[in-house]
C-alpha positions as CSV (number, residue, x, y, z in Angstrom):
1,M,-55.7,2.2,153.4
2,D,-56.5,2.6,149.7
3,R,-57.4,-0.6,147.9
4,R,-57.9,0.8,144.2
5,T,-56.6,-1.2,142.3
6,L,-57.3,0.7,138.8
7,A,-56.2,4.3,137.4
8,I,-57.8,5.8,134.9
9,V,-55.6,8.0,132.8
10,V,-57.6,11.0,130.3
11,K,-56.3,14.0,128.5
12,G,-58.4,16.5,130.1
13,F,-61.8,15.8,132.4
14,P,-64.0,17.1,132.4
15,R,-64.0,18.0,128.6
16,L,-67.2,19.0,126.4
17,S,-66.2,17.4,122.7
18,E,-65.1,14.2,124.8
19,T,-68.3,14.0,127.1
20,F,-68.5,10.4,126.7
21,V,-65.5,9.3,128.8
22,A,-67.5,11.0,131.3
23,R,-70.2,9.0,130.5
24,E,-68.4,5.5,130.9
25,L,-66.4,6.9,133.7
26,E,-70.3,6.7,135.8
27,A,-70.9,3.7,134.2
28,L,-67.8,1.9,136.0
29,E,-68.6,3.4,139.2
30,L,-72.4,2.2,139.1
31,R,-70.9,-1.4,138.0
32,G,-68.7,-1.0,141.6
33,I,-65.2,-1.0,140.0
34,A,-63.5,1.8,142.1
35,F,-60.3,4.0,140.1
36,S,-58.2,7.0,140.9
37,L,-58.9,9.3,137.8
38,H,-55.6,11.0,136.5
39,A,-55.9,14.3,133.8
40,L,-53.3,15.4,131.5
41,R,-54.7,19.1,131.5
42,K,-57.3,20.9,133.7
43,P,-60.5,21.2,132.4
44,G,-61.1,23.9,129.4
45,S,-63.9,26.9,129.9
46,D,-66.9,24.6,128.7
47,A,-66.4,22.2,130.7
48,K,-69.2,23.9,132.8
49,L,-71.3,22.2,130.6
50,V,-70.3,18.8,130.5
51,E,-73.3,17.0,132.6
52,N,-70.7,15.4,134.8
53,R,-71.2,12.5,137.3
54,V,-68.5,11.0,138.0
55,R,-67.9,10.9,142.1
56,E,-64.0,9.8,141.5
57,A,-62.4,13.5,141.9
58,P,-59.4,13.6,139.2
59,Q,-56.2,14.3,139.9
60,Y,-54.2,17.0,137.4
61,L,-50.6,16.2,136.2
62,P,-48.9,19.4,135.1
63,E,-49.8,20.2,131.4
64,Y,-46.0,21.3,130.7
65,L,-43.4,20.9,132.7
66,H,-42.3,24.3,133.9
67,E,-45.7,25.3,135.5
68,A,-44.4,22.6,138.0
69,P,-40.8,21.9,137.5
70,G,-40.2,21.0,141.9
71,D,-43.3,18.5,141.5
72,V,-41.4,17.1,138.5
73,V,-38.1,16.8,139.9
74,R,-39.3,15.4,143.0
75,A,-41.2,12.7,141.1
76,F,-38.4,11.8,138.9
77,F,-36.3,11.1,141.7
78,A,-38.6,9.0,143.8
79,A,-39.4,7.4,140.9
80,R,-36.1,6.2,140.0
81,A,-36.4,3.9,143.5
82,L,-39.4,2.1,141.8
83,A,-38.3,-1.4,140.5
84,G,-39.9,-0.4,136.7
85,F,-37.5,2.5,136.6
86,D,-35.3,1.2,134.6
87,E,-37.7,-0.2,132.0
88,A,-39.7,2.7,131.7
89,W,-36.3,4.9,131.1
90,R,-35.6,2.5,128.3
91,A,-38.9,2.5,126.7
92,F,-38.8,6.0,126.9
93,R,-35.2,6.4,125.2
94,Q,-36.4,3.9,122.1
95,D,-39.1,5.9,121.9
96,L,-36.9,9.3,121.9
97,A,-34.7,7.9,119.0
98,M,-37.5,7.8,117.4
99,E,-39.3,10.9,118.2
100,F,-36.9,13.6,119.4
101,A,-39.7,16.3,120.5
102,R,-39.9,18.6,123.7
103,A,-43.9,16.6,123.8
104,R,-41.9,13.1,124.3
105,V,-39.9,14.2,126.9
106,R,-43.1,15.9,128.9
107,R,-44.9,12.6,128.6
108,F,-41.7,10.9,130.6
109,G,-42.3,13.9,133.2
110,Q,-46.3,13.4,133.4
111,A,-45.5,9.9,134.3
112,C,-42.9,9.7,136.5
113,V,-45.6,12.1,138.5
114,L,-48.4,9.6,137.7
115,A,-46.5,7.1,138.8
116,M,-46.1,8.8,142.6
117,Q,-49.9,10.2,142.1
118,M,-51.0,6.5,141.7
119,P,-52.8,4.6,144.8
120,S,-50.2,1.8,146.2
121,G,-52.0,-0.9,145.2
122,V,-52.9,-0.1,141.5
123,K,-52.2,-3.2,139.4
124,H,-53.6,-1.0,136.0
125,V,-53.5,1.2,134.1
126,H,-56.2,2.7,131.8
127,A,-55.7,5.3,129.4
128,H,-58.8,6.9,127.2
129,F,-56.8,7.7,123.5
130,A,-54.0,6.1,122.1
131,H,-51.8,9.7,121.8
132,S,-50.4,11.2,124.5
133,P,-52.1,9.4,127.6
134,S,-51.5,6.5,126.2
135,S,-47.9,7.2,126.1
136,V,-48.4,8.5,130.4
137,A,-49.9,5.5,131.1
138,R,-47.4,3.1,129.1
139,Y,-44.4,4.7,130.8
140,A,-46.1,5.2,134.2
141,A,-47.5,1.4,134.6
142,L,-44.2,-0.2,133.9
143,M,-42.4,1.8,136.4
144,R,-45.3,0.7,139.1
145,G,-44.9,-3.1,137.6
146,A,-48.8,-2.8,137.0
147,S,-50.3,-3.8,133.1
148,F,-51.9,-1.1,130.9
149,S,-54.2,-1.2,128.1
150,M,-55.7,1.8,126.2
151,S,-59.1,2.4,124.7
152,A,-58.4,4.5,120.9
153,H,-61.2,6.2,119.0
154,A,-60.5,8.3,116.3
155,K,-58.0,11.3,115.8
156,D,-55.2,9.1,118.2
157,I,-55.6,6.3,115.6
158,W,-55.4,7.8,112.4
159,T,-52.6,10.4,113.1
160,A,-50.1,8.9,115.9
161,P,-47.2,7.4,113.9
162,A,-47.5,3.7,113.2
163,W,-44.4,3.0,115.4
164,D,-45.5,4.4,118.3
165,L,-49.2,2.5,118.0
166,T,-47.3,-0.8,117.2
167,R,-45.8,-0.7,120.8
168,K,-48.6,0.3,122.8
169,L,-50.2,-2.2,120.6
170,N,-47.5,-4.5,122.2
171,A,-47.3,-3.6,125.6
172,A,-51.2,-3.5,125.8
173,S,-53.0,-5.9,127.4
174,F,-56.2,-5.3,126.0
175,V,-57.1,-2.3,123.7
176,T,-61.0,-1.3,122.8
177,V,-61.6,0.2,119.5
178,C,-65.4,2.0,118.9
179,N,-65.3,1.6,115.8
180,K,-64.3,-1.2,112.8
181,A,-62.5,1.4,110.8
182,G,-60.5,2.4,113.3
183,H,-60.2,-1.3,114.6
184,D,-59.1,-2.4,111.1
185,R,-56.3,0.0,110.9
186,L,-54.7,-1.4,114.4
187,A,-55.5,-4.4,113.6
188,S,-52.6,-3.9,110.7
189,L,-50.2,-2.9,112.4
190,G,-50.3,-6.1,114.5
191,G,-49.2,-6.4,117.8
192,T,-49.6,-8.7,120.8
193,A,-53.1,-6.8,122.5
194,L,-56.1,-8.0,122.9
195,L,-58.0,-6.2,120.3
196,K,-61.6,-5.6,121.1
197,L,-64.5,-3.4,119.0
198,I,-67.2,-2.4,121.7
199,H,-69.3,0.4,119.9
200,H,-70.4,3.3,121.3
201,G,-74.2,3.4,122.3
202,V,-76.6,5.7,123.9
203,A,-78.9,6.1,126.9
204,Q,-82.3,4.3,127.0
205,T,-83.3,7.8,128.2
206,L,-82.2,9.2,125.5
207,I,-84.4,7.1,123.0
208,A,-87.5,9.1,121.4
209,A,-90.5,7.8,122.0
210,A,-91.8,8.0,118.4
211,P,-89.9,10.6,115.7
212,H,-91.2,13.8,115.7
213,R,-93.7,14.9,112.5
214,Q,-92.1,15.9,109.4
215,W,-94.0,18.3,107.1
216,R,-92.5,21.4,106.4
217,D,-90.8,21.5,102.4
218,G,-88.7,24.3,102.3
219,A,-91.9,26.1,100.2
220,D,-92.9,28.4,102.8
221,P,-90.5,31.6,104.1
222,A,-92.0,31.6,107.4
223,Q,-91.6,27.4,107.9
224,P,-88.1,27.2,106.6
225,V,-86.8,23.7,106.6
226,R,-84.4,23.0,110.3
227,L,-80.8,21.5,109.6
228,V,-79.0,21.1,112.8
229,T,-75.2,20.1,112.9
230,V,-73.5,19.4,116.2
231,A,-69.7,19.5,115.8
232,R,-66.5,21.4,116.7
233,A,-65.5,24.1,114.4
234,V,-62.3,21.8,113.1
235,E,-61.7,20.8,109.4
236,K,-62.7,17.0,109.9
237,K,-66.1,17.9,110.7
238,G,-66.4,19.2,107.2
239,L,-68.2,22.4,108.0
240,R,-66.4,24.5,105.1
241,R,-68.2,22.3,102.5
242,L,-71.3,22.0,104.0
243,L,-71.6,26.4,104.0
244,D,-70.4,25.3,100.0
245,A,-73.5,23.1,99.4
246,L,-76.2,25.2,101.6
247,A,-75.0,28.3,99.4
248,A,-75.7,25.8,95.7
249,V,-79.2,24.5,97.3
250,P,-81.7,26.6,94.8
251,R,-82.5,29.7,97.0
252,E,-86.2,29.6,96.2
253,L,-86.3,26.9,99.5
254,S,-86.7,27.7,102.4
255,F,-84.1,26.6,105.1
256,R,-82.2,27.5,108.3
257,L,-78.8,25.9,110.0
258,D,-77.9,25.3,113.7
259,H,-74.6,24.9,114.4
260,Y,-74.1,23.8,117.9
261,G,-70.1,24.0,119.0
262,G,-67.1,26.0,119.6
263,G,-63.7,25.5,117.6
264,D,-61.0,27.4,116.2
265,L,-62.6,28.0,112.7
266,L,-66.0,29.4,114.5
267,D,-64.3,32.8,113.2
268,E,-63.4,31.4,109.7
269,L,-67.1,29.8,109.0
270,K,-69.1,33.0,110.0
271,A,-67.0,34.9,108.2
272,K,-67.2,32.7,105.1
273,S,-70.9,32.1,105.8
274,Q,-71.3,36.0,105.3
275,A,-69.7,36.0,102.1
276,L,-71.9,32.9,100.8
277,G,-75.1,34.9,101.7
278,L,-75.7,32.5,103.8
279,A,-75.7,34.8,107.5
280,D,-79.0,34.9,107.5
281,R,-80.0,31.4,107.1
282,V,-76.8,30.2,109.2
283,T,-76.9,30.6,113.4
284,W,-73.7,30.1,115.4
285,H,-74.8,28.8,118.6
286,G,-71.5,27.9,120.0
287,P,-70.6,25.6,122.6
288,A,-73.8,24.5,124.4
289,A,-74.6,21.5,127.2
290,H,-75.5,18.5,126.0
291,R,-80.0,19.2,126.8
292,E,-79.6,22.2,124.9
293,V,-78.5,19.6,121.9
294,I,-81.0,17.5,122.7
295,A,-83.7,19.9,122.4
296,A,-82.3,21.3,119.4
297,L,-82.4,17.8,117.7
298,D,-86.4,17.6,118.3
299,Q,-86.9,20.6,116.7
300,S,-84.8,20.2,113.9
301,D,-86.0,18.1,110.3
302,L,-83.2,16.8,109.3
303,F,-79.2,16.0,111.0
304,V,-75.6,16.9,109.0
305,L,-72.4,16.3,109.1
306,P,-70.5,16.0,106.3
307,A,-67.0,14.9,107.5
308,V,-63.9,14.9,105.6
309,I,-60.8,13.2,106.1
310,G,-58.1,16.1,107.2
311,N,-54.9,17.3,105.8
312,D,-52.8,15.2,108.9
313,G,-55.2,12.2,108.5
314,D,-57.8,13.2,111.2
315,R,-61.1,11.8,110.4
316,D,-64.3,11.3,112.5
317,G,-64.8,7.3,114.2
318,I,-68.1,7.3,115.1
319,P,-69.3,10.5,116.1
320,N,-71.9,10.6,119.2
321,A,-74.3,13.6,117.6
322,V,-74.8,11.3,114.9
323,M,-75.7,8.2,117.0
324,E,-78.3,10.9,119.4
325,A,-79.4,12.8,116.3
326,R,-80.5,8.6,115.0
327,A,-82.1,8.4,118.6
328,R,-84.0,11.3,118.3
329,G,-85.9,10.1,115.3
330,L,-84.0,12.1,112.6
331,A,-82.5,11.4,109.3
332,V,-79.2,12.1,109.2
333,V,-76.6,13.3,106.2
334,A,-72.9,12.4,106.4
335,S,-70.2,11.0,104.6
336,R,-68.5,8.3,103.8
337,V,-65.9,8.6,105.8
338,G,-64.2,7.2,108.8
339,G,-66.6,4.7,111.1
340,I,-70.0,6.8,110.3
341,D,-71.2,4.1,107.9
342,E,-71.4,1.7,110.3
343,V,-74.3,3.4,111.7
344,I,-75.7,5.0,108.5
345,E,-77.3,2.6,106.0
346,D,-77.2,4.8,102.7
347,G,-81.4,4.8,101.5
348,R,-82.5,3.2,104.4
349,T,-81.4,5.2,108.1
350,G,-80.0,8.5,106.0
351,R,-78.0,9.8,103.3
352,L,-74.4,9.1,102.7
353,V,-71.7,10.9,100.4
354,A,-68.3,10.5,99.2
355,A,-66.3,12.7,101.8
356,G,-66.2,16.2,99.7
357,D,-67.9,15.9,97.1
358,V,-70.4,19.3,97.3
359,S,-72.2,18.5,94.2
360,A,-73.4,15.3,95.6
361,L,-73.9,17.0,99.3
362,T,-75.9,19.6,97.1
363,Q,-78.1,17.4,95.9
364,V,-79.0,15.0,98.4
365,L,-80.1,18.5,100.8
366,D,-82.1,19.5,97.8
367,D,-83.7,16.5,97.3
368,L,-84.5,16.1,101.3
369,I,-85.2,19.7,102.1
370,R,-88.3,19.2,99.7
371,K,-89.2,16.0,100.9
372,P,-90.5,15.7,104.3
373,F,-92.0,12.0,103.9
374,V,-88.8,11.3,102.9
375,R,-87.0,12.7,105.6
376,A,-90.0,11.0,108.2
377,Q,-89.2,7.5,106.3
378,L,-85.6,7.6,107.3
379,G,-85.4,9.1,110.6
380,A,-88.3,6.6,111.5
381,A,-85.4,4.0,110.3
382,A,-82.7,4.9,111.7
383,L,-84.8,5.4,115.3
384,E,-85.9,1.5,115.2
385,Q,-82.5,0.5,114.3
386,T,-81.2,2.3,117.5
387,R,-83.3,0.5,119.4
388,K,-82.4,-2.7,118.3
389,S,-78.8,-2.3,118.1
390,A,-77.2,0.8,120.4
391,D,-77.7,0.3,124.2
392,A,-74.9,1.8,125.8
393,E,-74.9,-0.3,128.3
394,T,-73.8,-3.6,126.8
395,G,-70.6,-2.0,125.8
396,Y,-70.4,-0.3,129.3
397,D,-70.5,-4.3,130.4
398,A,-68.1,-5.3,127.8
399,I,-65.3,-2.7,129.1
400,A,-66.1,-3.0,133.0
401,A,-65.5,-7.2,132.8
402,L,-61.8,-6.3,130.5
403,L,-61.1,-3.9,133.3
404,R,-62.1,-6.5,136.3
405,G,-59.8,-9.3,134.5
406,R,-56.6,-7.1,134.8
407,A,-56.9,-4.9,138.1
408,G,-59.3,-7.8,140.2
């Protein structure tokens, strides 16, 4: 008999851009929490790069209803026999009145499949991300008479409609948020859910014993200062502005930039670097396994992520790449946007500029390329701060306690 009382819903699994989800699920299993795992979409081509040690095998919902019409229809009629179906149907119709869209219908169809897919003893449904996974989880939890909660992160907080977030905040027993900016946004919407700020941390095994020696100063073309950025090639990461800033750095300074990550803007950024005369200074490595990223951090002198707010309101929370750069003893140059200033203190553990300010970014990069001793001071302080306040296990303990309280 399946005795699992917790179901967890994620967007896709595994996904390279959401490796932190796999780490959290692994940590829950290590704490003795059993769950069924359900994903709205199958893994992409970069899944093989994810260090996934989660034992529970994911069950995949139909990403689009037309891909499995028979399964969806059977699940819909089976779900109608559930005690909470009418309540879920009312919630769906209220949401559909606010957002008459095919995607909303898809979420309800997926919820019917999820409700029939979950173990019979499920008492609680938890979703990662406050947009589509939480919509599916909320409807399915209503059908099954289970409680519901969600973890909110970044894009889901800033791009989901306020009315949708408010309804989920009223339906959820608790909501975890990994950055204060996102927490404050959700708190401003009201709602009855317990709202918990639980920062992401880094594994103790990732924290460097000491920052590596800084000595390159941009004067020797044979030893360029090595900049690194780990970010998807999407608008909110600010990579267009990074290229503009690098193009404005005096040409006599020797540097190179290594970029790790995929994304829709990759081809555009490559063309832009060519047009700006940076083709011989920028290397686009594409998606990479975590061990390769850590090795790249250890070979670099400075981490750069000049994030911005996208045209759709999307923005970063606290990027895990920033956390890991700190943990390896690297100075970080970033923007005051989202939750980045919660982990980077300007002038002490890194340098912060206003989002989108190319001139300020150029000046900071010019200064730090020339001054290895300043990079060393900032990196050492960042490493010390990580040791004191960024243990991932503390956050995992807090989330595990919340889930135990609901699922038993």
